[in-house]
N, C-alpha and C positions, 0 to 999 in steps of 0.2 A: 381236499386241499384248496385253500382260497386262491382266487385269481387276483393278481395285483394290477391295478390300472392307475396310470398317472392321470390326475384330474385335468379337465379341459383347459387348454391354453387360453389366457385372457384375450378377449377380442381387442383389436386395435383401437376401436372407438372408446371402450372403457379404459384401456390403458392410457389413452390420451387424457381422459377425464381425471385420472389419478396421477398425472405426470409429475407432481411434486414429490412423489414417493419413489424410493428405489425400485427397480424392476421386480425383484423378488418379493418385496412387500406388496406391490400391486397385485401380483399373482395370488398371494396368500389372502389378500382382502377379497379378491374376486372369488376365491374358493369358498369364502364365507358369505357370499351373496351380496357383498358391498360393492356398489357400482358408481357412486357419486362421491365427490370430494367432501361434501357435507357429512355423509354417512361415515366416510373414512375418518374425518376429524373427530366425530363423536365416539367412534369405536376406539381409536388409538389414544385419545386424550379425554378420558371421562372427566366431567365437571359436575360437582355436587349441586351447585345452584342451577345450572343450565339443564341437566339431564333428569332431574327428579320431577315428576309430574305433580300437579296440584292435588293434594289428598281429597279436597272437597269435590272433586269430579267423581269420586266413588259414590255410588248410590247409597243413600241413607247415612252418609258420613256426617252431614250437618246435624241430623236428628240424633245420632249416637253421641256426638261431641256435646251437644246441649244437655242430653240426659246424664252423661257421666259427670260433666262439670257441675250440674245442679246437685247430683248425689254427693259429690265431694264437699261442696259448699254447705249443704244441709246436714253433713255428717251422717248420711244414711249408711246402713250396713250393706257392704258389697262383697260378693264372692267372685274371685277370679278363678274361673274353671278352665284349667289348661289341659291339653292333651299330654300323654305320657311319653311321647317321643321327643327327640332333640328339638324339633320345630316347635312343638307345644310348650316344652320347658322353657325355651328361649323367649317365646312370646310372653309367657307368664313373667319371666324376669324383666322384660321391657315394661310391663304394667307395674310390677312390684317396685322397680327403680323409680318410676315416675311418681307413684303414690308416696314413696318415702321422700322424694325430692320436694314435694309440695307440703310435706308434713301431715299427710292424711294417714290415719292409723286404723280406722274402723273398717278394715277389710280382712278377708280370710282367703288364703290360697288353698284351692282344692284340686289336687291332681289324682285321678282315679288309679286304682291298681289294675295294671294291664290284664292280669290273669283272673282276678276275682271279680272286678267290676266290668271289665270290657271297655269298649270305645264309647266316648261321648257321655251325654247326660243319661242318668238312669232314674227310675222312680224312687228307689231308696235314697239316692242323693238329694232329690227334690224334697223328700220327706224330712231329711236332716236339715235342709235349709229353711224349711217351714218352722221347725223347732227353734232354729237359731234366730228367727224373726228377720230374715234377710229381706232387703228391699229390692236389690238389683243383682242379677247374675250376668257376668260378662264371660261368654265362652270364647276360648282362643284356640284356633286350629281344630275346631270341632263345632258341632251344633247344627250344621246345615241340614242334617237328616233327622234331627230329633223332634219330629212333629208332635208326638204324644207327650213327651216330657215337657216341652215348652207349654203345651196346653195345660198340663197339670200345674206348672208354676203360675201361669196366668190365673187359673182358677183360685189359687191360694193368695193372689194379690202380689205376686213377685214378678217384676218385669225382667225381661231377658234381652240382652243385646248379643247378637251372634257376630263374632269376628272370625271369619273362616276363609279358606281359599279352595276348598274341595269342590268337586263337581256338584252342581245344584240339581236336586231331584225334581221331578214334576210337582210333587206335593211338598211345599216348603212350610216351615214352622211359622206360626203367627206371632213372631217375636216383635218386640218394641221397635227394633231396628236390626237389619241384616247388612253387615259390611262385608261384601264379598264381590269382587270385581267380575266374577264369572256369571252373575245374574244376567238374565236375558236383556233387561232394560238398562243395564249399567253401561255408561258411556266412557268409562275410564280407558285411556289409550293402551294400557298394558294389562294383560289378563293373567300373568303367570307369577305373581308375587308368592312367596312362601307365606305360611300362616304368620310367622314372625314379621315378615315384610308388611303384611296388612296391619298387624298390631302396631308396628313402628309408624306407619302412615297415620294411624288413628291418633297416636300420641303427638305426632307432628301437627296434626290438625288442631288438637286441643291446645297445644302451645301457641299455634298461630292465632288462635282466637284472642290471646292476650289476657285471659282471666286470671292467670297465675304469674307470680313474680319469679320468672325463670330467665336466667341469662341467655341471650340469643346464642344459638349454636350448642347449647348443652346436650341436645338430643343426639349429637354426633357420638357421644360417649356410649350410646346404646348400640352403635354399629358393630361392636365386636361380637355380640350375640346374634345380631342380624346376619352377619357374614357366616357364622357357624351354622345357623339354621338354614340359610339359603343354599349353602353347599351340601349340608347333610340331607336336605329334602329333595335334592336333585331336580330342582326346578331349572328352567332354561337360564343359562348365564348370559343373557342378552338384554339389551335395553336397560331398564331400571335396575334389574338384578345385577347386571355387570357393574353399574356404578356403585350400588350398595356394597358389593363384595370388594371392589377396588378400594373404596375408602374404609371399609371394615377391616381389611388387612392392615391398613395404616394405623387404625386405632388398636388393633391387636398387638402391634409393635410396642405400644406404650400403655397397654391396658393396666388398670389399677385394681383389677379383681384378684384377690389372693388365690382364688381357685385356679384361674388360668395361669397365674405366675407359678403355682405349684406344679401344674401340668408341664410347663416349659422346663422346669428343673428336673422333674422326675423322668421325662422322656427325652431329655437332651435336645430340646427344641431351642433354637436361637431366635430370640424375639425379633431381632432386626431382619431375619431371613424367613419369618413365618410365611407359609405359602398355603394355597388352597389344597395342596396335597396333604399338608400337615393337618388341616381341618378334616379332610376326607378320611385319612387313614389312621390318625392318632387321636384327635380331639373328639370328633363327632361319634365314633364308635363307642368311646368310653362314656360319653354323656348318654347315649342311647342304651347302653348295657344295663343301667340301673333298673329300668322298668322291665327289662327282659328277665333278669335274674332275681331282683328284689323289688324296690319301689322307686319311682321316678323322683320322689322328693329328695333322694340322696344327691342327684345331679343338680336339682334346683338349689339345694343348700350349698353345693360347691360354688355355684355361680353367684350366690348372694351373700355368702359369709364375709365378714370383715376380719376374721381371725385367721392369721397365717397358720397357726398350729392345727386348727380344725381343717383348713384347706388341705394340708399335707396328709392328714389322716384319711380324708374322703378320697383324695387322689389315689392313695394306696389301695383303699377298699375297691374303688372302681377298676383299678388295674387287675386286681385278683379276679373280680367278676368277669372281666374281659377275657382272661385266660380260660376260665370255666366255659364261657360262651364259645370260644374257638374250638375247644375240645368237643362240645356238644354238636356243633355244626359239622365237624369232620366225621363224627360217628353217623350222623344222619345221611350225609352224602355217600359215605362208604356203604351203608346199608342199602341205599337205593341203587348205587352202581353195581353192587354184587349180584343183584337179581334181574337187572334190566339193561337192555341196550337200545337206546332211543335213536331214532332217525328223523329226517326232515318230515314235518307234517304231524308228528306225534304230539301228545300232551302227557305231562307227568301228573298223576294224581296219586298221592301216597300219604300214609300217616301211621301213627302208632300212639297208643296211650302212654308210652314211655317217653315220647318226644316232648321236650319243653316248648310250649307255645311261643315263648319269648324269643327263641332263636330261629323260628321258622322262616321269617322274612329274609334273614341273611342266607340261610340255606337255599331258599328259593332263588335268590339273586345268583348264587354260585351255580346252581343247576341251569338257570336261564343262560348264563354266559357259556356254559359247557355244551348244552344241547340245543340252544336257540329255539326253544319251543315254550308254550305256556306251561306254568307250573302251579299246581295246587297242593299244598302240604297242610296237614293237620296234626294236632297233638292234644294232650289233655292236661297234664300237669296236675295242679291242685284244684282247678276249677270244676264246677259241675258240668258245664257244657264243653264241647269240643271246640277248640279255637284253631283258626287256620290263617295262613297267609298265601297270597297268590301273586304271581308276576306274569307279565305277557311280553312277548317279543314284538308286539305291534300287530300281530295277525288278528287278535280279537281285543275289543274294549272290555275290560274286566267288569266294570260297573254295569254295562249293558248286558253282558253275558250272565252275570249272577242274577240280574233282574228278570231274566227269562227262565230261570229254574223254577220248578213247581213251588208254590207258596209254602208248602209244608216242609220244605227241605232245610232252609236257612232260618235261624232265629233272627239274625241281622247280618248286614254286610255294608261295606262302604269303601271309599278310597278314590283312586284315579283310574284313568284308562289303562295304565301299565302296571299299577301296583295297588293291592287292596288287601282287605282282611274280612273274615267272616266267622260266624259262630254256628255250630250245628248241635242239635240235641244229642245227649250223651250216648244214645243207642242208635244214632242215625248215620254213622260213618260209612257203612257199606252202601246204604241207599244213596248217600251223597255222591260217593264215587261213581256208582252206576249212572246216576242222573247227569253228572258232569260229562262223563264219556259219551252218553247218548246225545246230549245237547251239542257237544263239540262236533259230532259227526255231521250235523245238519246246520250248524250256526254259520252264517256268512263270514268269510275270512278275507282279510286284506292281504295282498301279496307282500311278502317280506323278502327283501333282497338278501340273499344268503350266498356265502362263498365268494364275495367280492370285497376286496380291500382297496380303498382309494388312497393314493399317495399324493401328498401336497407337492413334493419335489424329489428329485434324485440328488443325493449327496455322496461325497467320498468321505472316508474316515478322517481325513485331514481337515475337512470342513468343520469338524466338531471342535470348536474352540470358544473361548470366552467372548471374543468380539462378536461372533455370530449370535451367540446366545443373548448377550446384553443388548445389542443394537437391533436385533430382529425378533427373536423369540419372546423376550420380555414384553415387547409392545403388544403382544396378543393375549397376554395374561390379564385377568385370571381365567384359566381354562375350566370347562365344565360342560354340562349338557348344552347342546347346540352351539358350543364353541369348544369343540374337542381339541386336544393337543394336536399340533402339527405333526403329521406322520411322514417320515422320509424313507426312501428306498436306498439301501446300500448294496451294491452288487459286488460279488466275487471277493468277499473278505476272508482272510485266512485266520482261523482261530488260534490264538496264542495259548489260551488256557481255558479249561472248563472247571467250574466249581459249583457244588450244590450246597445250599445253606438253609437256615431256618429249622423249624421243628421237623425232624426226620428227613431233612434234606429236600423239602418241597419246592424250594425256590432255585432258579437257575441263574448262573452268572457266566457270561462269555466275555473273555478279554481279547482285544484286538490291538495290534501295534501300529502306530503312525510311522511315517517315514523317518522322523527324527528320533524314534524309539520310545516316545511316550505311550502309555497304555490307556486305552479307552475301554471302560467296562460297560457291558450291556446286561441289564437285569430283567429277568422274567419271573414275576411272582406266580407261584403255583404252576410253573411250567416244567419243573424237573420231572414230575411223574409222567408228563406227556412227551418226554424226550424220546420219541420213537426212532430217531436217527442214531442214537447212541453217539452223540457228538463228542469229538475229541480234538486235541491239538493237531494242527496241520490240515484239518479239513477246511474246505472252502464253502462258504454259505452266502446266500443272499439274505439280507436282514431288512425288516420293516420296523422302524422304531421312532420314538419321539425323544427329544432332548430334555433333560431335567437337571436342575441344580439340587444336589444332595448335600445337606449339612448335618452330619451325624457326629456327635461327640467332638464338636469343634473342628472337624475336618471337612473342608469345603471341597466338593468334587463335582465336576461336570460329567454326567454319564448318560447312557442311552437306556430307555425303557422299551423292552422288546414288545412289539405287537404281534409279529409273526416271524418265523424263520424257515428257510428252505435250504436244502442242499443245493449247491451251485448248479448242478447238472439236472435238477428236477424241473418238471414242466411248470 
């Protein structure tokens, strides 16, 4: 059972520095590490012109811009090579839209098949580009680890520009230019843009050069897909990312993309109330699902089509795929839960030839949330090699960890410190599991705080009202990684009603009554199965929850999102 702790009270000196803000806003700012009036102004009032950094500060940006501009002007053959996830797809859309805007047509979009091709550039892809007499390859959200493949392209006379945001390996490709703010020599002030964020900065730099006749500010129309990718890729929603998503949500309110408009209609999303939660739980999963179940070009087509009829058809197709994905994930989790009981300090390493590789990342995320330990899952599907996904709770850096495995274990691997992917030879699953378990035993681990939930403030159920939400909570949006939703503690609440809903009743709803009789609902997704207290009407509980605006089927509701719940008399 988690221990709930109220966050440290704001010191008097910092409170005085922030004295133009209400007391509770000062406390919430301090909870987020904001200690000066300037930091508070930037956080609470994002400004597009003020808060976005100069793209030319990114290493190799000048070189990349010059080469892309020359290629367009000379009508050279360009391949846009995007990754197959939502970030890579959206980055590809950014370049596609730009090339179309300037009237350049001599380009080809190539997004690999997640299951057949794997991640990043491959020798067969380079062979195909040689046949097509390609002059320039632009990789988006991938490429930083493709040393041999870039070398193969170079030998064939094809230049490569890598636009990526993943961790930079010790051995980097000999590309014409590498635009990645994580490079050691890079001086860009913000290191955590998404792949689409880096692609957007590149297009901004090209426009800034003034070589093309583009209306100033046109690039802002790209912010709808920048916001989707930034939220989907779970990069920190601070600094520049906060500004990009803040304005991206405004663009999403009036997006002209038939594909997104069809999403709004199909999933009863109100454009004027579109939120980061809508992106996280409705839009991004369905854009991601194409590569997991079929091919990522389906989602790319959704975001680039100009035909409303086609958009409706693709939306329906993606929704069906998403249902298939949910079913596959539930089966994997049930299979793992059936045979194992994990505890603190454990690691989960599991797989099956019957598991679809495309859904393993989602299953790993769910298991990480449930057991708070590193997770390695593998499956086979239709590919020759075993494909896997891994997640970490912060105790190990996955890229460093996989780099320490014996060289003959993995065909390739990549990703971030907390999320990654890998490939194993088709007969190497058991050896892979043994080596991961053996390495984990001796691998240095970071201490992960477990069992503690920090509360931003204590509230009463009558404090849950539209004024508090509009005047206080809204100021801290958009929420995401490193700007988590404000979490409040509610003590001694009497349950009015308990309801289970969703597929097989997996979600939990608790209703509470305010003094004037109004009902406030608290929703806990995937919590019904973990309802060990057998909660019922009349019971009193302590609740940890965030406030959220729910707009479903034109019904606007202010509700609570459950983070944790305890019986009132429990420790």
